[in-house]
TORKOL-4160 file (C-alpha; in steps of 0.2 Angstrom, whole numbers, padded with zeros to 4 digits, m for minus):
428
<pt num="1" X="0076" Y="0010" Z="m0037"/>
<pt num="2" X="0093" Y="0013" Z="m0033"/>
<pt num="3" X="0099" Y="m0001" Z="m0046"/>
<pt num="4" X="0092" Y="0001" Z="m0063"/>
<pt num="5" X="0095" Y="m0019" Z="m0066"/>
<pt num="6" X="0084" Y="m0023" Z="m0051"/>
<pt num="7" X="0066" Y="m0026" Z="m0056"/>
<pt num="8" X="0055" Y="m0028" Z="m0039"/>
<pt num="9" X="0042" Y="m0036" Z="m0047"/>
<pt num="10" X="0053" Y="m0051" Z="m0054"/>
<pt num="11" X="0059" Y="m0052" Z="m0036"/>
<pt num="12" X="0041" Y="m0054" Z="m0030"/>
<pt num="13" X="0036" Y="m0066" Z="m0043"/>
<pt num="14" X="0051" Y="m0078" Z="m0038"/>
<pt num="15" X="0047" Y="m0076" Z="m0019"/>
<pt num="16" X="0029" Y="m0082" Z="m0024"/>
<pt num="17" X="0036" Y="m0096" Z="m0036"/>
<pt num="18" X="0047" Y="m0104" Z="m0021"/>
<pt num="19" X="0031" Y="m0104" Z="m0011"/>
<pt num="20" X="0020" Y="m0109" Z="m0023"/>
<pt num="21" X="0032" Y="m0124" Z="m0026"/>
<pt num="22" X="0032" Y="m0128" Z="m0006"/>
<pt num="23" X="0012" Y="m0127" Z="m0006"/>
<pt num="24" X="0010" Y="m0138" Z="m0022"/>
<pt num="25" X="m0002" Y="m0124" Z="m0030"/>
<pt num="26" X="m0010" Y="m0130" Z="m0044"/>
<pt num="27" X="m0006" Y="m0122" Z="m0060"/>
<pt num="28" X="m0023" Y="m0111" Z="m0060"/>
<pt num="29" X="m0021" Y="m0103" Z="m0044"/>
<pt num="30" X="m0003" Y="m0102" Z="m0045"/>
<pt num="31" X="m0006" Y="m0091" Z="m0063"/>
<pt num="32" X="m0020" Y="m0080" Z="m0055"/>
<pt num="33" X="m0008" Y="m0075" Z="m0041"/>
<pt num="34" X="0008" Y="m0074" Z="m0049"/>
<pt num="35" X="m0001" Y="m0060" Z="m0059"/>
<pt num="36" X="m0012" Y="m0043" Z="m0055"/>
<pt num="37" X="m0030" Y="m0044" Z="m0058"/>
<pt num="38" X="m0031" Y="m0028" Z="m0061"/>
<pt num="39" X="m0019" Y="m0012" Z="m0068"/>
<pt num="40" X="m0022" Y="0006" Z="m0073"/>
<pt num="41" X="m0011" Y="0018" Z="m0082"/>
<pt num="42" X="m0015" Y="0037" Z="m0082"/>
<pt num="43" X="m0008" Y="0052" Z="m0088"/>
<pt num="44" X="m0010" Y="0068" Z="m0076"/>
<pt num="45" X="m0010" Y="0085" Z="m0084"/>
<pt num="46" X="m0007" Y="0099" Z="m0073"/>
<pt num="47" X="m0004" Y="0119" Z="m0076"/>
<pt num="48" X="0011" Y="0123" Z="m0067"/>
<pt num="49" X="0015" Y="0139" Z="m0056"/>
<pt num="50" X="0023" Y="0145" Z="m0072"/>
<pt num="51" X="0009" Y="0144" Z="m0084"/>
<pt num="52" X="0017" Y="0129" Z="m0093"/>
<pt num="53" X="0007" Y="0112" Z="m0094"/>
<pt num="54" X="0016" Y="0096" Z="m0087"/>
<pt num="55" X="0010" Y="0079" Z="m0089"/>
<pt num="56" X="0014" Y="0065" Z="m0075"/>
<pt num="57" X="0012" Y="0047" Z="m0076"/>
<pt num="58" X="0003" Y="0039" Z="m0063"/>
<pt num="59" X="m0001" Y="0020" Z="m0058"/>
<pt num="60" X="m0014" Y="0008" Z="m0048"/>
<pt num="61" X="m0012" Y="m0009" Z="m0047"/>
<pt num="62" X="m0024" Y="m0020" Z="m0038"/>
<pt num="63" X="m0016" Y="m0037" Z="m0036"/>
<pt num="64" X="m0028" Y="m0047" Z="m0027"/>
<pt num="65" X="m0046" Y="m0044" Z="m0018"/>
<pt num="66" X="m0053" Y="m0061" Z="m0014"/>
<pt num="67" X="m0051" Y="m0056" Z="0004"/>
<pt num="68" X="m0059" Y="m0040" Z="0003"/>
<pt num="69" X="m0054" Y="m0024" Z="m0005"/>
<pt num="70" X="m0038" Y="m0020" Z="m0011"/>
<pt num="71" X="m0028" Y="m0010" Z="0001"/>
<pt num="72" X="m0011" Y="0001" Z="m0003"/>
<pt num="73" X="m0001" Y="0015" Z="m0004"/>
<pt num="74" X="0000" Y="0030" Z="m0016"/>
<pt num="75" X="0020" Y="0033" Z="m0019"/>
<pt num="76" X="0027" Y="0050" Z="m0025"/>
<pt num="77" X="0043" Y="0047" Z="m0033"/>
<pt num="78" X="0055" Y="0052" Z="m0049"/>
<pt num="79" X="0061" Y="0034" Z="m0050"/>
<pt num="80" X="0043" Y="0024" Z="m0049"/>
<pt num="81" X="0039" Y="0010" Z="m0061"/>
<pt num="82" X="0025" Y="0001" Z="m0065"/>
<pt num="83" X="0036" Y="m0013" Z="m0060"/>
<pt num="84" X="0039" Y="m0006" Z="m0042"/>
<pt num="85" X="0022" Y="m0005" Z="m0040"/>
<pt num="86" X="0016" Y="m0021" Z="m0047"/>
<pt num="87" X="0028" Y="m0029" Z="m0034"/>
<pt num="88" X="0021" Y="m0019" Z="m0018"/>
<pt num="89" X="0003" Y="m0022" Z="m0023"/>
<pt num="90" X="0007" Y="m0042" Z="m0022"/>
<pt num="91" X="0018" Y="m0039" Z="m0008"/>
<pt num="92" X="0002" Y="m0031" Z="0000"/>
<pt num="93" X="m0008" Y="m0045" Z="m0004"/>
<pt num="94" X="0003" Y="m0056" Z="0007"/>
<pt num="95" X="0004" Y="m0043" Z="0019"/>
<pt num="96" X="m0014" Y="m0041" Z="0024"/>
<pt num="97" X="m0016" Y="m0060" Z="0023"/>
<pt num="98" X="m0001" Y="m0064" Z="0035"/>
<pt num="99" X="m0009" Y="m0054" Z="0051"/>
<pt num="100" X="m0027" Y="m0058" Z="0044"/>
<pt num="101" X="m0037" Y="m0043" Z="0040"/>
<pt num="102" X="m0051" Y="m0043" Z="0028"/>
<pt num="103" X="m0044" Y="m0033" Z="0013"/>
<pt num="104" X="m0033" Y="m0038" Z="m0003"/>
<pt num="105" X="m0017" Y="m0030" Z="m0010"/>
<pt num="106" X="m0016" Y="m0014" Z="m0021"/>
<pt num="107" X="m0002" Y="0000" Z="m0024"/>
<pt num="108" X="m0002" Y="0015" Z="m0033"/>
<pt num="109" X="0011" Y="0029" Z="m0039"/>
<pt num="110" X="0014" Y="0045" Z="m0049"/>
<pt num="111" X="0031" Y="0047" Z="m0056"/>
<pt num="112" X="0035" Y="0066" Z="m0049"/>
<pt num="113" X="0046" Y="0073" Z="m0037"/>
<pt num="114" X="0039" Y="0082" Z="m0023"/>
<pt num="115" X="0055" Y="0092" Z="m0019"/>
<pt num="116" X="0052" Y="0101" Z="m0036"/>
<pt num="117" X="0033" Y="0106" Z="m0035"/>
<pt num="118" X="0025" Y="0118" Z="m0026"/>
<pt num="119" X="0008" Y="0114" Z="m0013"/>
<pt num="120" X="m0005" Y="0120" Z="m0027"/>
<pt num="121" X="0004" Y="0109" Z="m0040"/>
<pt num="122" X="0004" Y="0093" Z="m0028"/>
<pt num="123" X="m0015" Y="0095" Z="m0026"/>
<pt num="124" X="m0019" Y="0094" Z="m0043"/>
<pt num="125" X="m0008" Y="0080" Z="m0045"/>
<pt num="126" X="m0019" Y="0072" Z="m0031"/>
<pt num="127" X="m0036" Y="0077" Z="m0038"/>
<pt num="128" X="m0031" Y="0071" Z="m0056"/>
<pt num="129" X="m0025" Y="0053" Z="m0050"/>
<pt num="130" X="m0042" Y="0052" Z="m0042"/>
<pt num="131" X="m0052" Y="0059" Z="m0057"/>
<pt num="132" X="m0043" Y="0045" Z="m0066"/>
<pt num="133" X="m0049" Y="0032" Z="m0053"/>
<pt num="134" X="m0065" Y="0037" Z="m0045"/>
<pt num="135" X="m0074" Y="0023" Z="m0055"/>
<pt num="136" X="m0062" Y="0009" Z="m0050"/>
<pt num="137" X="m0059" Y="0014" Z="m0031"/>
<pt num="138" X="m0069" Y="0016" Z="m0018"/>
<pt num="139" X="m0072" Y="0009" Z="0002"/>
<pt num="140" X="m0079" Y="m0006" Z="m0003"/>
<pt num="141" X="m0067" Y="m0009" Z="m0017"/>
<pt num="142" X="m0051" Y="m0001" Z="m0017"/>
<pt num="143" X="m0042" Y="0008" Z="m0003"/>
<pt num="144" X="m0029" Y="0019" Z="m0004"/>
<pt num="145" X="m0017" Y="0026" Z="0010"/>
<pt num="146" X="0000" Y="0039" Z="0009"/>
<pt num="147" X="0017" Y="0029" Z="0007"/>
<pt num="148" X="0033" Y="0036" Z="0001"/>
<pt num="149" X="0032" Y="0055" Z="m0002"/>
<pt num="150" X="0016" Y="0057" Z="0001"/>
<pt num="151" X="0006" Y="0064" Z="0017"/>
<pt num="152" X="m0010" Y="0064" Z="0025"/>
<pt num="153" X="m0013" Y="0082" Z="0017"/>
<pt num="154" X="m0013" Y="0073" Z="0001"/>
<pt num="155" X="m0023" Y="0060" Z="0006"/>
<pt num="156" X="m0037" Y="0074" Z="0010"/>
<pt num="157" X="m0036" Y="0082" Z="m0006"/>
<pt num="158" X="m0038" Y="0064" Z="m0015"/>
<pt num="159" X="m0053" Y="0062" Z="m0001"/>
<pt num="160" X="m0060" Y="0079" Z="m0004"/>
<pt num="161" X="m0061" Y="0074" Z="m0025"/>
<pt num="162" X="m0066" Y="0059" Z="m0025"/>
<pt num="163" X="m0081" Y="0064" Z="m0011"/>
<pt num="164" X="m0085" Y="0079" Z="m0024"/>
<pt num="165" X="m0087" Y="0066" Z="m0038"/>
<pt num="166" X="m0096" Y="0054" Z="m0029"/>
<pt num="167" X="m0109" Y="0066" Z="m0022"/>
<pt num="168" X="m0108" Y="0060" Z="m0003"/>
<pt num="169" X="m0097" Y="0059" Z="0011"/>
<pt num="170" X="m0086" Y="0042" Z="0011"/>
<pt num="171" X="m0071" Y="0045" Z="0023"/>
<pt num="172" X="m0068" Y="0027" Z="0024"/>
<pt num="173" X="m0063" Y="0028" Z="0005"/>
<pt num="174" X="m0044" Y="0033" Z="0010"/>
<pt num="175" X="m0034" Y="0029" Z="0026"/>
<pt num="176" X="m0019" Y="0040" Z="0033"/>
<pt num="177" X="m0032" Y="0057" Z="0034"/>
<pt num="178" X="m0026" Y="0070" Z="0046"/>
<pt num="179" X="m0033" Y="0065" Z="0064"/>
<pt num="180" X="m0050" Y="0076" Z="0065"/>
<pt num="181" X="m0054" Y="0074" Z="0047"/>
<pt num="182" X="m0057" Y="0054" Z="0049"/>
<pt num="183" X="m0040" Y="0048" Z="0052"/>
<pt num="184" X="m0037" Y="0038" Z="0066"/>
<pt num="185" X="m0026" Y="0041" Z="0081"/>
<pt num="186" X="m0010" Y="0031" Z="0081"/>
<pt num="187" X="m0009" Y="0029" Z="0061"/>
<pt num="188" X="0006" Y="0039" Z="0063"/>
<pt num="189" X="0015" Y="0028" Z="0075"/>
<pt num="190" X="0008" Y="0012" Z="0069"/>
<pt num="191" X="0022" Y="0006" Z="0056"/>
<pt num="192" X="0035" Y="0008" Z="0066"/>
<pt num="193" X="0028" Y="0004" Z="0082"/>
<pt num="194" X="0024" Y="m0012" Z="0073"/>
<pt num="195" X="0040" Y="m0016" Z="0067"/>
<pt num="196" X="0047" Y="m0013" Z="0087"/>
<pt num="197" X="0032" Y="m0026" Z="0093"/>
<pt num="198" X="0039" Y="m0040" Z="0081"/>
<pt num="199" X="0057" Y="m0035" Z="0087"/>
<pt num="200" X="0052" Y="m0038" Z="0105"/>
<pt num="201" X="0044" Y="m0054" Z="0101"/>
<pt num="202" X="0059" Y="m0059" Z="0091"/>
<pt num="203" X="0071" Y="m0055" Z="0106"/>
<pt num="204" X="0060" Y="m0065" Z="0118"/>
<pt num="205" X="0061" Y="m0080" Z="0107"/>
<pt num="206" X="0081" Y="m0080" Z="0104"/>
<pt num="207" X="0082" Y="m0076" Z="0124"/>
<pt num="208" X="0091" Y="m0060" Z="0122"/>
<pt num="209" X="0087" Y="m0047" Z="0135"/>
<pt num="210" X="0080" Y="m0032" Z="0126"/>
<pt num="211" X="0087" Y="m0020" Z="0138"/>
<pt num="212" X="0107" Y="m0022" Z="0133"/>
<pt num="213" X="0103" Y="m0022" Z="0115"/>
<pt num="214" X="0108" Y="m0008" Z="0100"/>
<pt num="215" X="0102" Y="m0006" Z="0082"/>
<pt num="216" X="0107" Y="0004" Z="0067"/>
<pt num="217" X="0093" Y="0009" Z="0056"/>
<pt num="218" X="0093" Y="0013" Z="0038"/>
<pt num="219" X="0082" Y="0028" Z="0032"/>
<pt num="220" X="0075" Y="0041" Z="0042"/>
<pt num="221" X="0057" Y="0043" Z="0036"/>
<pt num="222" X="0042" Y="0040" Z="0046"/>
<pt num="223" X="0044" Y="0021" Z="0048"/>
<pt num="224" X="0062" Y="0024" Z="0056"/>
<pt num="225" X="0059" Y="0039" Z="0066"/>
<pt num="226" X="0043" Y="0029" Z="0077"/>
<pt num="227" X="0053" Y="0013" Z="0076"/>
<pt num="228" X="0068" Y="0023" Z="0086"/>
<pt num="229" X="0056" Y="0030" Z="0099"/>
<pt num="230" X="0048" Y="0016" Z="0105"/>
<pt num="231" X="0064" Y="0006" Z="0103"/>
<pt num="232" X="0073" Y="0018" Z="0114"/>
<pt num="233" X="0058" Y="0021" Z="0126"/>
<pt num="234" X="0058" Y="0003" Z="0131"/>
<pt num="235" X="0074" Y="m0004" Z="0129"/>
<pt num="236" X="0091" Y="0001" Z="0121"/>
<pt num="237" X="0101" Y="0012" Z="0110"/>
<pt num="238" X="0101" Y="0017" Z="0092"/>
<pt num="239" X="0117" Y="0020" Z="0087"/>
<pt num="240" X="0116" Y="0025" Z="0068"/>
<pt num="241" X="0104" Y="0030" Z="0056"/>
<pt num="242" X="0106" Y="0036" Z="0039"/>
<pt num="243" X="0096" Y="0047" Z="0026"/>
<pt num="244" X="0094" Y="0054" Z="0009"/>
<pt num="245" X="0102" Y="0070" Z="0006"/>
<pt num="246" X="0092" Y="0079" Z="m0007"/>
<pt num="247" X="0106" Y="0093" Z="m0011"/>
<pt num="248" X="0120" Y="0080" Z="m0014"/>
<pt num="249" X="0108" Y="0065" Z="m0020"/>
<pt num="250" X="0115" Y="0054" Z="m0009"/>
<pt num="251" X="0111" Y="0047" Z="0007"/>
<pt num="252" X="0124" Y="0049" Z="0022"/>
<pt num="253" X="0124" Y="0038" Z="0040"/>
<pt num="254" X="0125" Y="0048" Z="0055"/>
<pt num="255" X="0133" Y="0039" Z="0070"/>
<pt num="256" X="0134" Y="0042" Z="0090"/>
<pt num="257" X="0141" Y="0027" Z="0099"/>
<pt num="258" X="0133" Y="0032" Z="0114"/>
<pt num="259" X="0116" Y="0034" Z="0106"/>
<pt num="260" X="0106" Y="0045" Z="0093"/>
<pt num="261" X="0096" Y="0057" Z="0101"/>
<pt num="262" X="0079" Y="0056" Z="0091"/>
<pt num="263" X="0070" Y="0074" Z="0096"/>
<pt num="264" X="0089" Y="0081" Z="0091"/>
<pt num="265" X="0089" Y="0072" Z="0074"/>
<pt num="266" X="0071" Y="0077" Z="0071"/>
<pt num="267" X="0074" Y="0097" Z="0075"/>
<pt num="268" X="0088" Y="0096" Z="0059"/>
<pt num="269" X="0078" Y="0086" Z="0049"/>
<pt num="270" X="0067" Y="0091" Z="0033"/>
<pt num="271" X="0048" Y="0086" Z="0030"/>
<pt num="272" X="0056" Y="0070" Z="0018"/>
<pt num="273" X="0066" Y="0064" Z="0032"/>
<pt num="274" X="0084" Y="0072" Z="0026"/>
<pt num="275" X="0096" Y="0076" Z="0039"/>
<pt num="276" X="0106" Y="0092" Z="0040"/>
<pt num="277" X="0125" Y="0086" Z="0041"/>
<pt num="278" X="0132" Y="0100" Z="0044"/>
<pt num="279" X="0121" Y="0103" Z="0061"/>
<pt num="280" X="0123" Y="0085" Z="0065"/>
<pt num="281" X="0142" Y="0086" Z="0064"/>
<pt num="282" X="0140" Y="0101" Z="0075"/>
<pt num="283" X="0129" Y="0090" Z="0088"/>
<pt num="284" X="0143" Y="0077" Z="0088"/>
<pt num="285" X="0137" Y="0063" Z="0075"/>
<pt num="286" X="0150" Y="0056" Z="0063"/>
<pt num="287" X="0143" Y="0058" Z="0045"/>
<pt num="288" X="0147" Y="0043" Z="0036"/>
<pt num="289" X="0145" Y="0036" Z="0017"/>
<pt num="290" X="0125" Y="0033" Z="0017"/>
<pt num="291" X="0127" Y="0012" Z="0017"/>
<pt num="292" X="0138" Y="0013" Z="0032"/>
<pt num="293" X="0124" Y="0007" Z="0043"/>
<pt num="294" X="0122" Y="m0010" Z="0037"/>
<pt num="295" X="0141" Y="m0014" Z="0044"/>
<pt num="296" X="0138" Y="m0008" Z="0061"/>
<pt num="297" X="0141" Y="m0018" Z="0077"/>
<pt num="298" X="0124" Y="m0020" Z="0085"/>
<pt num="299" X="0110" Y="m0031" Z="0087"/>
<pt num="300" X="0097" Y="m0027" Z="0078"/>
<pt num="301" X="0098" Y="m0021" Z="0059"/>
<pt num="302" X="0083" Y="m0012" Z="0052"/>
<pt num="303" X="0081" Y="m0006" Z="0034"/>
<pt num="304" X="0068" Y="0006" Z="0036"/>
<pt num="305" X="0066" Y="0015" Z="0019"/>
<pt num="306" X="0067" Y="0007" Z="m0001"/>
<pt num="307" X="0068" Y="m0009" Z="m0008"/>
<pt num="308" X="0084" Y="m0017" Z="m0014"/>
<pt num="309" X="0097" Y="m0010" Z="0001"/>
<pt num="310" X="0103" Y="m0029" Z="0007"/>
<pt num="311" X="0111" Y="m0035" Z="m0009"/>
<pt num="312" X="0123" Y="m0049" Z="m0014"/>
<pt num="313" X="0135" Y="m0034" Z="m0013"/>
<pt num="314" X="0134" Y="m0028" Z="0002"/>
<pt num="315" X="0126" Y="m0042" Z="0013"/>
<pt num="316" X="0143" Y="m0048" Z="0019"/>
<pt num="317" X="0146" Y="m0033" Z="0027"/>
<pt num="318" X="0133" Y="m0037" Z="0041"/>
<pt num="319" X="0143" Y="m0041" Z="0058"/>
<pt num="320" X="0143" Y="m0056" Z="0066"/>
<pt num="321" X="0135" Y="m0050" Z="0080"/>
<pt num="322" X="0119" Y="m0044" Z="0073"/>
<pt num="323" X="0105" Y="m0057" Z="0079"/>
<pt num="324" X="0088" Y="m0051" Z="0069"/>
<pt num="325" X="0085" Y="m0041" Z="0054"/>
<pt num="326" X="0068" Y="m0033" Z="0053"/>
<pt num="327" X="0062" Y="m0027" Z="0037"/>
<pt num="328" X="0054" Y="m0010" Z="0041"/>
<pt num="329" X="0054" Y="m0007" Z="0022"/>
<pt num="330" X="0046" Y="m0017" Z="0008"/>
<pt num="331" X="0057" Y="m0030" Z="m0002"/>
<pt num="332" X="0075" Y="m0021" Z="0004"/>
<pt num="333" X="0082" Y="m0038" Z="0004"/>
<pt num="334" X="0086" Y="m0047" Z="m0012"/>
<pt num="335" X="0085" Y="m0066" Z="m0014"/>
<pt num="336" X="0103" Y="m0067" Z="m0017"/>
<pt num="337" X="0106" Y="m0061" Z="0000"/>
<pt num="338" X="0093" Y="m0069" Z="0009"/>
<pt num="339" X="0102" Y="m0086" Z="0005"/>
<pt num="340" X="0115" Y="m0076" Z="0013"/>
<pt num="341" X="0106" Y="m0070" Z="0029"/>
<pt num="342" X="0098" Y="m0089" Z="0030"/>
<pt num="343" X="0115" Y="m0098" Z="0030"/>
<pt num="344" X="0121" Y="m0087" Z="0043"/>
<pt num="345" X="0107" Y="m0091" Z="0055"/>
<pt num="346" X="0102" Y="m0071" Z="0058"/>
<pt num="347" X="0084" Y="m0070" Z="0063"/>
<pt num="348" X="0075" Y="m0064" Z="0049"/>
<pt num="349" X="0058" Y="m0054" Z="0052"/>
<pt num="350" X="0051" Y="m0054" Z="0033"/>
<pt num="351" X="0045" Y="m0036" Z="0027"/>
<pt num="352" X="0026" Y="m0040" Z="0025"/>
<pt num="353" X="0025" Y="m0045" Z="0043"/>
<pt num="354" X="0036" Y="m0033" Z="0052"/>
<pt num="355" X="0030" Y="m0017" Z="0043"/>
<pt num="356" X="0011" Y="m0023" Z="0043"/>
<pt num="357" X="0008" Y="m0010" Z="0057"/>
<pt num="358" X="0004" Y="0002" Z="0045"/>
<pt num="359" X="m0010" Y="m0006" Z="0035"/>
<pt num="360" X="m0018" Y="m0014" Z="0050"/>
<pt num="361" X="m0020" Y="0001" Z="0059"/>
<pt num="362" X="m0026" Y="0009" Z="0041"/>
<pt num="363" X="m0040" Y="m0005" Z="0042"/>
<pt num="364" X="m0043" Y="0002" Z="0060"/>
<pt num="365" X="m0045" Y="0019" Z="0052"/>
<pt num="366" X="m0056" Y="0011" Z="0040"/>
<pt num="367" X="m0068" Y="0002" Z="0052"/>
<pt num="368" X="m0068" Y="0018" Z="0062"/>
<pt num="369" X="m0074" Y="0028" Z="0047"/>
<pt num="370" X="m0087" Y="0016" Z="0043"/>
<pt num="371" X="m0095" Y="0015" Z="0061"/>
<pt num="372" X="m0092" Y="0035" Z="0062"/>
<pt num="373" X="m0083" Y="0031" Z="0078"/>
<pt num="374" X="m0067" Y="0034" Z="0086"/>
<pt num="375" X="m0056" Y="0025" Z="0097"/>
<pt num="376" X="m0045" Y="0032" Z="0110"/>
<pt num="377" X="m0026" Y="0031" Z="0104"/>
<pt num="378" X="m0021" Y="0018" Z="0118"/>
<pt num="379" X="m0034" Y="0007" Z="0110"/>
<pt num="380" X="m0029" Y="0008" Z="0094"/>
<pt num="381" X="m0011" Y="0004" Z="0099"/>
<pt num="382" X="m0017" Y="m0009" Z="0111"/>
<pt num="383" X="m0027" Y="m0019" Z="0097"/>
<pt num="384" X="m0013" Y="m0016" Z="0086"/>
<pt num="385" X="0000" Y="m0024" Z="0098"/>
<pt num="386" X="m0012" Y="m0038" Z="0099"/>
<pt num="387" X="m0014" Y="m0042" Z="0082"/>
<pt num="388" X="0006" Y="m0040" Z="0077"/>
<pt num="389" X="0009" Y="m0051" Z="0090"/>
<pt num="390" X="m0002" Y="m0065" Z="0085"/>
<pt num="391" X="0003" Y="m0063" Z="0068"/>
<pt num="392" X="0021" Y="m0065" Z="0074"/>
<pt num="393" X="0017" Y="m0080" Z="0085"/>
<pt num="394" X="0008" Y="m0089" Z="0068"/>
<pt num="395" X="0023" Y="m0087" Z="0057"/>
<pt num="396" X="0035" Y="m0089" Z="0071"/>
<pt num="397" X="0025" Y="m0107" Z="0076"/>
<pt num="398" X="0025" Y="m0112" Z="0058"/>
<pt num="399" X="0042" Y="m0109" Z="0053"/>
<pt num="400" X="0048" Y="m0120" Z="0069"/>
<pt num="401" X="0035" Y="m0135" Z="0065"/>
<pt num="402" X="0040" Y="m0135" Z="0049"/>
<pt num="403" X="0058" Y="m0132" Z="0048"/>
<pt num="404" X="0059" Y="m0117" Z="0038"/>
<pt num="405" X="0065" Y="m0099" Z="0035"/>
<pt num="406" X="0054" Y="m0086" Z="0045"/>
<pt num="407" X="0051" Y="m0079" Z="0027"/>
<pt num="408" X="0045" Y="m0095" Z="0020"/>
<pt num="409" X="0033" Y="m0097" Z="0033"/>
<pt num="410" X="0026" Y="m0080" Z="0033"/>
<pt num="411" X="0025" Y="m0084" Z="0014"/>
<pt num="412" X="0015" Y="m0101" Z="0016"/>
<pt num="413" X="0003" Y="m0094" Z="0029"/>
<pt num="414" X="m0002" Y="m0079" Z="0016"/>
<pt num="415" X="m0001" Y="m0086" Z="0001"/>
<pt num="416" X="m0012" Y="m0101" Z="0007"/>
<pt num="417" X="m0025" Y="m0091" Z="0014"/>
<pt num="418" X="m0026" Y="m0081" Z="m0003"/>
<pt num="419" X="m0026" Y="m0097" Z="m0011"/>
<pt num="420" X="m0038" Y="m0103" Z="m0001"/>
<pt num="421" X="m0051" Y="m0088" Z="m0003"/>
<pt num="422" X="m0049" Y="m0089" Z="m0023"/>
<pt num="423" X="m0055" Y="m0107" Z="m0021"/>
<pt num="424" X="m0069" Y="m0103" Z="m0011"/>
<pt num="425" X="m0074" Y="m0091" Z="m0023"/>
<pt num="426" X="m0073" Y="m0103" Z="m0038"/>
<pt num="427" X="m0058" Y="m0090" Z="m0045"/>
<pt num="428" X="m0046" Y="m0106" Z="m0045"/>
């Protein structure tokens, strides 16, 4: 969303077209999958704390549900657009398919900035979003979840509104709820840990000893924080992280060459992942321009926040030492940059595989809610590891077998599975 000329949906369609050609998809299937099945636009009026009424624009897109109910997060962001939501819904279809869980792809968003809204105002947006969509979502139809700048509290308000409208308890309607209110243990860690599970498998494949590796991370939200936590617990150092500074309306990178201290950084971070740069300096961190994360001399790069972060303009700044790029964020690499990464032989773990841990654990949460039986955290994370490792192995095996790029291999598996489901249903 940083570059107004960037259109995420056009990028998602270009990626799809490339693989549709490789799969030789027929015209009907291609036309079906290149667009969304359904999308909803809404206006959400909210009485603000000062007594005025403000109207917020909201979206929900269901890209494809041939393999199961649509699944996907709801983002609160001031620069949210329908094209971004369309792209994310399509990517979610491929993500649920590549890890082989019985769900489809959806995504939602509201154009708003929670930084400037009270909790009461945010609650009204959540409830208004559900009132607009209550007939078109649900445990067997479309299951939302938290995403950028939304939290378990937002999900609980949405669940409460949905259950009030439907007149029954339906905790499987939404995932990412607080533990104790139908949420799953391990859900908070799932996306970040899932990224690290795939990095571990990539290191094994490249015969790189994990204990000596270093990583640089873009973003300091939930995904990045838990990826750093597990990476540092089991192996090496993270030497650089970047984060958005709300006051300055720009991002900064924070570097400590002997390794960042995660707990220390968390203690000086606001609830949206912004690191206090003055306190960071006092703690010995170098404060660099926000895009400095990409040029660090490390083994692993992990873009972990928003889309459109590795572009034709900055891809050449990636160090020759970098062996792996693990896309913790959705759509962080543009097709132009992707081409350069492929030519340089950097091992890329594509976004909809690397960050599929979140939706996989969401699926676990949905299963637990529907069974009304909840698992211990170790069991959740163990099942997550098994699922992520299995998905990585399938993609890697196909990449080697067909001598194709990892992103192409992941798409071949995911699009092939969804196309087959559409054909078997008689949709194409």
